[in-house]
N, C-alpha and C positions, 0 to 999 in steps of 0.2 A: 505493500497501499504504501502511496508515495505521503510523507508523512508532514506533519504539522509545518514543522523548522526547518526555515533551509539550508539550516546549517548543516541539516541531515542528510541534505539532498545532494545528487552528483556536482561536481564545478561545474558542468555546460549547463548547467539548470539557466532557464532563462526568465523566468518568476521563482514568488513567492508569496508562501500564504503563510500570514500568522498574527497575531494577534499582540498589539504594540501595547506593551507594558514597561512600567518601570520607572522614564522618565515623565515629568511634571514637564508639559510642554510650555513655554513662556508665549504667552499672544499678549502684544502689544498694540492694542489699534483695532484691534477686528471685533472688542466684545459686543459693537451691535450686530455685526454678521453673524457672530457664534449663537444670541441670540434668535437672528432669522434662521440660521436653519435647526437649530432646535427644535422650532416652530415647526417648520417643514416635516421635521422627521414624525415629531409626534402627535401634526394633528390632523387634516383631513391635506388631500381625500384620501379615501380607504381603499383605493385602488392601486393597483402598484403605480410609482412614482420616481422618478428619476430626479438626482440634485447633482446639478453641476456645478463644481468651483474653476474657471479657470484664470489665467495670468504666466509672466514669463518666469523664468525659472527662477530661483530663489528670491521668489516672494511673499514666501509660507503657505501656498497650499495644502501641502504636506502636513503642515505645522497645526493647520487649524482642522484638516479636516481630525488628524488622529485624538487632538482635543476634544470633537466631537465626540467619536467614538467610544473613548474613555470616560465621556459622562456619565453619573451614576444615574439619571433620568433615565438617558437612552441608552443604557446597558441592561435596567430593569423592564427596561418597554419590548424591546425585542427578545424575542426565543430565542434565537439564534444572530452571532453577527459573525459577519466573516471580515478578512481582509487579505487584498494582494496587488502589491506590486508589481504592472506593466512593464516588460524592460523593452527597450528602442525595438528589436529583432525577441521577439515572444515565439515560443510553441505553445499552438492549441491544445497539446493533449497536456505539457505542464500543467497550465492556467487551469485544463479540470481536473486532474490531479490534486492538485493544490486545493481548491475548492471543494471537494467530494471529500476527501480526508480530516476538513474542517470540519462540514459539515455534520460528518461521520460523528465525528467526536462529540457534538451536542446531542447525539438521536441516544444517548442513553444506554449505547451497546446496539440499537436494532439496524441491520443493513448492515452491520460490519464487515470487511472485504479481506480475506490477505492479501499480497505484496503479488500474492502468482494470480490469482484471482483479474486483478487489474488489469496484470498485463496484459492478458489474455481477451481482455475486453479493447474494440474497438474505439475508437472517437464518438462514435453515436453511439453507441451504449453508455459508455462514462457521461454522455452528456443526457440522457436519458434516466441513469439511476441517481445524476444531482438531481435532475426534473423534480423526481420521486421524494428524495429524500428531504425536497425543501416545501414538497405540498404540502400543506395544511398548518403551515409556522407560519408566524410573521415574524421573515426575516429581517435584513441591514446589511448587503454587504459595500463593504468599498472598493473598487478597479482606482488607482490611484495612479497617476503618472502613464495617462493612455497617450499614445504618439500616433496611433493608426485607428481610422475608421472601423475597419476589419476586424476590431479586437471585438467591440460590442455585437458586430454584425456576426460572428465564432461563438457568439456567447448568450445574448438577448434571449434564444429558444428553451435554455436551460433553466430561465427564471417564472415558475408561474405565477398568475395575477389572480390571488382565490379572494380580493378585496376584504384584506386586513389590517390593512395598515404597511404594508412591507416596502420597501424604499431599498436602490442601490444610490448609492453616492459615487459620481466620477471626477477625478482631476485631472487636467490635462493642460497643457502650455498651447494646446488649440482648437480655438473657440469653436472651430470647425466642428471638429471630433463630439464636442457637446452637444450640439446641436443636431447634432445626427441623432441621438439618444431619444428627443423630440420629449423633452420634462415636459410638463405643463407649467411653469414658467420659466422664466431664461435663467441662462446662465449668469452664477455670482463672478463679477468678473473684480476681482479683487483689484483695492488703488494700492500705491505707492503709501508710504509713512511720512506723515510730517513731519515738518523739524521737531516741533514738541515730543511726538509719540518717537521720534529716529535719538535724541535725547534719551529717553526711558528708557529705553531698550539698552542702549547703548551704554550706560549708568549701571543698568541689571547685568550686565554682561563683564566689564570690568570688572566694579565692587562688587557680588554678590552679596557679599555678609559682611562689610562696612559700609562706612558712610562714604561715601563720594569728598576728593579733599577739595578745599575751594578752594586753592592755589592750580588747579588742572580742570576749573568749570571753564574756561575761557577756551582755554586747544581741544577742549572735551566736546566742547560743544559746533566749533568748526568740523573737529576731524566728523562727528558724525553727523553733519550739513552734508557733505563732501562724498558722503557714502550713500546720498539721492536719495532715502527714503527705501531702499532694500534689502528687508533684514540679513539676506544670510553675505551682504557684503562688511554691513555693519558689527554682525557674529564673528566672522573671521578677522576681523581688523581689532575687534574687539577683543582676539587671542592671544594678537601679537602684542598688545600692549598691555596685554597682560601677563605678561612674561620679561618686559622691559619696565626701566630702570623708572620707577614716578618721577618726573620732572617736565618740566612745561618745555625746555631745553629740545630734551629726548624726544619727545611726543610730535613737538612741531617738524623735527624732521619728518618721520612718520608721515605725521600730515601732508607735505609736501608730495610726498609722493604720489597720492592718491590723484587718480582722474575727475575733473567734477564731470565727462560727459558719460558715466557709466550709463546711464539707464538708456540713452541712446544707441550706445554701443556695444550689445552687452559683450563682445570679442576683449575687450577693453579689462572686462573683470580680471582676463587671465596676467594684466599684469597688478593689481590687485591681491589675487591669488599666489602671485610671484614675489610679492613684497612677503609674505607670510611664511612661505617657504624658505628666502634667501634668509631670515627670520630665527632659519631652524638652526639648533649647532649640528654641528656634521653629523654625530651621532645619528639623529631622528635622519636625516635626510634618506637615507636607502630603507630604513622602515618608514617611510609614508609613502612612497613613489614602489612599493609593493603592494598597495594595494588597484594599483592598476594593472597587476595580474588576475583580480577576479571578475568574476562578472558584474555586469553593470546591476545594483539594487542588491547585489549580493549582501546577507547575513554574516559574517564570521563568525567560526567557532573561537574564540580567544585561547583556548585549548592547542589550534588547532595552529591559530597566527605564529603562538609563540614559539610551538616547534619549527613551522618555516624561519623563523627570522633566527633562531638557533643553528640552526641548521643550515643556513646559508652563512654563516659566518657573520650577519650583524650585529651579535650580542657584548660589548665588552663586558669581560670579567670585574668585577667590584667588589671587591675585597673576601669575604668568604663566603654574599651571599652567592644563590644559585644565579646560574645564566635565565632561567627559567623567570626567577623573581628580579632578577635588572630590565629582563624585557617587558616585565609588568608594570615596572617602572616605565620605561618607553611609554608604552601605549597610555598609562596614565597621565602621559606631561601633555601628547598628541590628543589625547579627548581635552584637556587642561585648554591649547592652545586652539578648542573648538576645531579642528580639521578631522578631527574623528567622529562620530556619532553613535553614542551607546544606543544599542536597540535591544539587547535585554540584559537585567541582571540576573546575578545569581542567587540563592536564598540567603546568603551574607550577607548581600547585599554588592558584592563584587561583578565588574561586567561577566557577563554569558556571551554575549556576542555583540560586534559593532560593523559601523558599516560607514561610507563617507556618500557627500550629496554627489548627485552626476557630477555639476561643473565641476568640484574637486577632483571626479575620476578622469574627468576631462583633460584635466590639466596634468596629473598626473601621468598620465599616455605623452603629453606631447614635452613633457618635463624630461621623461625617462628617453622617449627617442631621440630628444637635442642631446641630450648626456652621453646617447648608447647604451644604457641601462636596462633597456627592456626592446627586444624585437619580435615581433609576432610571425613574420612569415618565417618559417626554414623549412625546407622538404617539406613543403605545403601539410605540418600538422599542425597540430594550434600549438606553436611551442610558444616561450617566451624565454630568452636567455639571457644571463649577464657578460657584461666586456671582462674579456681573458685577456693574461698576459701574452706579449707583441707576439710569439710564438705559438700562439694559437690563434689565433687569428680565424675565424668563419670566412670574413669576409674585409678585403682591402682596406673597402672605402671604411671601415670601420674604427673608431676612437675610439681610446684606452683612457680619455680624459673623465670618466668615472672611478676607475682606475688607480691614479692621482691622488682620486679626493678621498675613496671612501679604502681601497686596497680588497677590490672583491675581486674572487676567481670562481666565480658561480653559473652558473645554466640551471635552469626547473624548465623539466619538460613534466609537460601534461599529455601522455598519449593513449592513445586506442590501436594504433598503428604496431605490424610486429619491428620489433628493435633490429633486426636482419634490415632494416628498412632505410634504417640512417647506416650509413655507410660507418667502421671506423675508419678512425679516431675520432668521430661527429660529437659521439656521445659516450665518448672517453672518459667528459670531464662534468660529469652530469652530476650535481648533489642533490637535487629532488627528484623523485622517482615517480609516478601516477600510475597506473597500469595492471592488466588485467591478470586472472592468474593464468590464463592461458599462455601471455604471451613469455611470463617468468618461466612454465614450464618447459615451454618449447625452445628455451632459448638457455639454456642452463647454461652452456662453456660461456656465453655473451655477459652472462652474470658478474662471474669474477672477475670481468675487465673493468668493472664500473667502482673500480677502486677509491673514489672519492666521494660516492653516495653517501651523505648523511639523511637521508629519510626518503622512504619506504612504505607507498602504498597500495596495499592489492586486494584488486575488486575481484572479488568469487562469489557474487549473489546468484551470477546467473547455471554457473556449477551445479552439473547435476552426480551426486557421490551416493550413489542408492548403497553403497556394500561397504565403504573405506573411508576414513578421514581424510581429510587434506593434509597433505604432507610438504615441507618446504625443500626447495631444493639444495643438497648439502656445498652447493658451489655458493648460496646465500653466507659462507660460514666467510669465506674470503672478503667480506665488506668489510674490512678493519673500520673501517670509518663512519661506519652507518650507527646514527644513536634512535633514529626513530623509524619502528616497525610497525606500520597498521593493515590488517587485514577485516577486510567487508566479507563477512561470510554467515549462511543461515547452520553452516556443517561443524563440525569439531576440529580444529587445527589439531597434528603431531605436535610435540612439544621437542623437535629435535636435541638430542647428546648434544651437537656442536653448539649450542646457541649458549653455552656456557663457557663458549670461548672467546664470544663477540663483548668484550671488558669494553667497549664504547657503547654503547646499548642503556639512552637513558628510558625509554618508555617501548614498553611492549602492552600492546592494545589490541584486542579481540572485538569487533561492532557484530553484536546478534549473537555469532558463535561461540565456543569455550574453547579454552586450549589445555589439552592433556596431555603433563609431562610423557616421554619417550619410555623411562622406567622411572617409574616412580620410586618404588625401593631400591633402586640400587643407591648408593652413597660415596659422592665425587666430590671431593673436597673442590668447591671451587669459591671464586667470588668475584661479582656484578654491583662492583659497588656504586657502580654511577646510576644503576637501577633506581629510575624514581617514580614511574607508572606503569604499574601489572594489571590488568581487566581479565573479569570470564575464564580464571584459571579454574582447572576442577579443580574440588576441597582436595580430595585422595591425593591426587599429581603435587602440591602445591606444600603442604606440607614439610617434604626432604627440599625441594625447590626455596624458598621463602629464607631458608638458612647459608643460601648464598648471599640472598638481595638486603642487607642491612641498612638500607638507606632509601628503602619504598617509604612514598609519600604518599599515594593512591593503590591502592588495593582492591580489586574488583573479585572474589569468589563463588563459583557457582555449584550447587548439589552440595551434598552434606555425607561425611562419614559416623560410620557405625560404633561407635566405643558405649561401655559399656550398658552393653542392651540398648541404646536409644541410637537416636539419629541428632548428629550437633555436627557444629564445625570445626576446626581446626583451634587452637590459640594463638592467636600472634602479639603477647606481649611483651617478646625480643623483640618486637619492632618499635626502635622507641623514635622512630623519626616519621611513622606514621601518622596521617590527619585525616586523610579521607577511605575510610570503609564502607566495601555493600558486598552486602549477602544476600545471593537468591536460592532459595530450598527447595524450588521449580517443582514445584509441588506433590511433598512427597503421602503418600497414604497416612502413614502416619507425625503424630505431632513430633516435635525438633524439640528437643531441649538445649536451651542457651546460658541458660543463669550458670552451669558450671563453666564455661566456656571464659577466658583471660585473653582481655583484653588492653591494651597499652593504657595508661590512666589520660596519655597527652590527646587521644584520639578527641577529631573538632567534630567533624560529620559521618553519620553512620543514616545507610536508606538498609531495608528488610522488607526484599520482596519474596511472596509466597512460602513466608518461613513459616505460618502454622504456628505457633508460639500463642502460649497460656497466659494470658492478661499477667498471671504471679509474676512470670518470668521480665515483664516489661520494669516493674517493681527493682529486682533486684539485681537490674542490667543497669538504671537510672542512679543506683547507689553506688553503683561498679563505674561510673562515666563521670567524672569530676568536673568533668572541664567541656564536655559536648555542648558542644553548639547548636546546631542541626542534624534533626531525627525525624528521619521522613518514612513512613511504614504504607506501603504499597502494595495492593492486590492480596488481600489477606496474611499481610505477614503478621496478624494477631486474629487471633477467633475465640469468641466465647460474646456472650451475650451483654458484660460488664465491667467495663475500665475505671478500676477505684486506683485512685494516682493516692500517694502520700507526701506529706511533706516532706521532703531532703530527695526527692525524687527529682532527676535532671537539675541540679541548683544552676550551671551556666546556662542554660537553652536559652535561644534568642528567636528560632523558628520552627516551628512543631509541622507536621504535611501529613494527612491522613486522606490515602488514596485508595474506592473501593473496600473497607474495611466492614466485615458485618457486625459489630456491635450495632445494639439497642442502646442501652444506659453507659451515661459519663460520670463519676462520682468525683470527684478532686477534694481537698483539701482545705482548710481555711487559707493558707499559701501557697499554691497550685505555681510551677513555674516560675520561680520570680524574679528572673530578668527576661524572660519572653515578650520577641516584639512579636509575633507576624503572625497568624495560627491560617492554616489553609482545611478547609474539608473540599472533598468532590467522590460524588460517588458515593457515600457515604447512605446510602435509601434508608435503613432500617434505624438510626439514627434518630430518637425525641426530641432532642435539646440539646445545645453547647449550656453549661453550667455557667451560673449567672457568676459566680465564684473567678473565673475567667480573666471576666473585665473588669474585675479588683485589681488584677497587679498592673502595679502603677507603670511601667516600661509600654505592656503593649499596646502598636501603633494602631493596626491593622487584622481585619478577620476578611476573610476571605471565601466565597461558600460559592460551590458550584453541583450541581447538577443532583443535591440532596434535596431532602424534604422539605415540604410548606415547614413543617414546624421548628427543622432548623434555619432555615432563615427567618423566621420570626423570632428566631429567642435570638440570633444577631441581631436583629434592628432592635430587640427588648434590649440587650447591654446596652446596646447604642445612647438610646433613650434613660437608661440608666444614669447613665455617665457623663451627658448631657446633663441632667437635675442637678448633678455635686458638682459641673463648672469642671469638668473634665472636655474638651470638645478636640481632642486629639486623635480621638479612634477615629478608624474610617470603617465601614464596611461596602467590603467590592461584591 
C-alpha cells in the first residue's frame, strides 16, 4: 500500500500525501481571508464545492491553506481530511495511491488493502476505490501547488458529491487552473503584504522570543520595505539577519544588496537567495545544496538526510560528539536561518522530516550547476554526482571549484539500471548507491570494486522468495568504508558472518522485514564499535550479536525467545548507550512476560508492538525505567480490560501514545505521569473515557484523539473545560 508519509516512499515519487502538523504557521495580514475561507468550508452550499487560492510563488498560499487545514473547527467539521502536494511533473498513480492510503487510514480499518493488492490494480480501479472510500463521508481535500489543469481532470471524478458539505481546496500559481475547477465563487488571489504587515512579520522572524531593539528599528523597517510585501523573501532575509551581528552598520550592508524590483521580476529573487547562501558558513553550503538532489515537494526523513550527509563527507568532527549529532546541529542551523522548513516533528519535539520551498530548490539546482556540485545527466540515468579531483574528471569541461571550497570527492547514484551499464571506472568512486536487490545479486563481482561506497540502500520489496530468506553476497564484505546499509524487503534477511568484519558500519537497518543471524549460537569475538543503529533483528539472533555492538543507540527486536517456560525478550541492560528501543512480539498466541527483562536505565524511548503484555507488567516496567521520556504502545502491545497506573510509574515520561489498544477502563493515581506533555490516543475503540486526573498534570500541553469512541472525545473536551475554569488555558485538544 502506498504509505501516507512521503518519507517512506521511493525517491522518485512525484507527489506527497500527508497531514501537516507540528509547526504553527505564522499568518500576518491574512486574518480576514482566513475567516472567509473557514466560513466557505463550514457553511453553504451543501453540494461539493471547490475553494481556490492563487498567487505568485512565495506569497503565502500554502501557509494560509495549512493554517486553515489545522484549524480545530475545520478538523472537527470534516470526517476525513487529506492534504496532497502536487509536483510540477506529477504521476497520476502516485496521487491516487497517496490519497487512497490516507483516506483508508480514516476508515477505521474498513476497506484496507495490502501493497500487493494495490500494485495489481489499474489506475481506473484505484480511482473507483478512492471514490467508494469517500462516498457518504464529509471530506476536505487540499491539493497544494497545482501547476497543470490536467491534475484536476485526472482526479475530479474520484470525488463524490453527496450534498453533505464536502470541500476541495486548490492552491496554484496559475489562475486559469483554479478557474477550470468551476468553483461557486472566484479564486482568492492573495495580495502583497502592506509595509506595516511586512514590518510585523519581519520582527516576528528576526526576534521571535525577545523585544525588537530600538536601535535597529529604522534599518529594520527599511529592509522589510525592500522585500516588497513577499512573505518568503521577508522570511529568507530575516534568516540572514538572525545570524548576523545585531548592529545597524552590519544590517545596512545587507539592506544595500536587496533589489527593490523583486515583485516586478521574480527571477531577481535568486539574488536575494544567493545573498542568504553567501552568508552561510562554508560547512553548511554543501548540506544546503544537497537538497537539490531530492524531488520537488519531497519530505526528507531527517535520519536519512543525516546519514547521507555523513556518507558524503559533509560533516566535520567536533570533539567527542558523534557525526550524526553534529549533522543534526547543522540541520537545526539551516532551519534557524529559514532555509529549511520543518514538515514533521518527532514525539520528543525533534525534527522528523524537512524540506525546502520550491524557489529555494530551484536556487540549489542552479547554484549547484554553477559550482559543478550537482550534475543530473550522466549515461542517461537519474544520477547526481559531485566534483572529483582532476584525474577523476567525467568531462573535461567540468570545473573543480567545489573541491577547493569543500574538499569533496563524492558521487551519488540513484540507479534502476544494471551496474554494468556504467562502464568501469565511472562508478568506481560512488559513495552513495540506491539500487535493487537484483542489481546487487547479479553483479557480485562489481560490488567489490565500489571501495569508496559509504551508503548502500537495496530495494527488494518486489522480490518473490517463497522458500528461503534473502542472503547478501559475500562481496559486500569488501566494502571496507561502508557506513550505512539499508534493505527494504517483506522477507527475512540472513545476516552473514562477514558482517562482523565490516567495522566501519554505523547503521544497519531492515525496513519491513527481519534480520536473522547466520549462526546465532556460535561465539565469535568481534567488535562493531561504530554501529549505532540496528533495526528489526530477530530476538533469537541478537543475543550473541549484541555483545559485539557496545555503542548501539537505536535498536529494534522482532519476535521473542522462550525462557523459563515463558516468551520474553533478551536483556539489553549492558548496552549503556542505548536510547531508543523497539520491541515487536508479532502476535504470539501466548502472553509475553516483560517484567523480568533487564533494560538499560538510561533508555529514553520505548515502543512496544503486538507484545500482548498484561497491564501489571507496565507498572513493573514503569518503575524500572526512571529516565524514559517517550512510550508508544501499538497494536495489542497490552491486553486486559483495565490499566491501573500508580504513583511512581514513568516519572520522566513526556510523551505517551496508545494505538489500537483493546482496553475499556483507565484508572490512574492522584499524581500520574508527573512530567507528561502530550497524550495521543488512536483507534482505542473500547475505552470509555480519559481519566480526569490526566488533566491535572501541570506539564500537560496537548491531548490528541483520533478514531476513538465519542466518550473519549467528550472526556477530552471535559478535561479542557475543567482546566479553563481553573484559569489554565494552555491545554490543546486535537
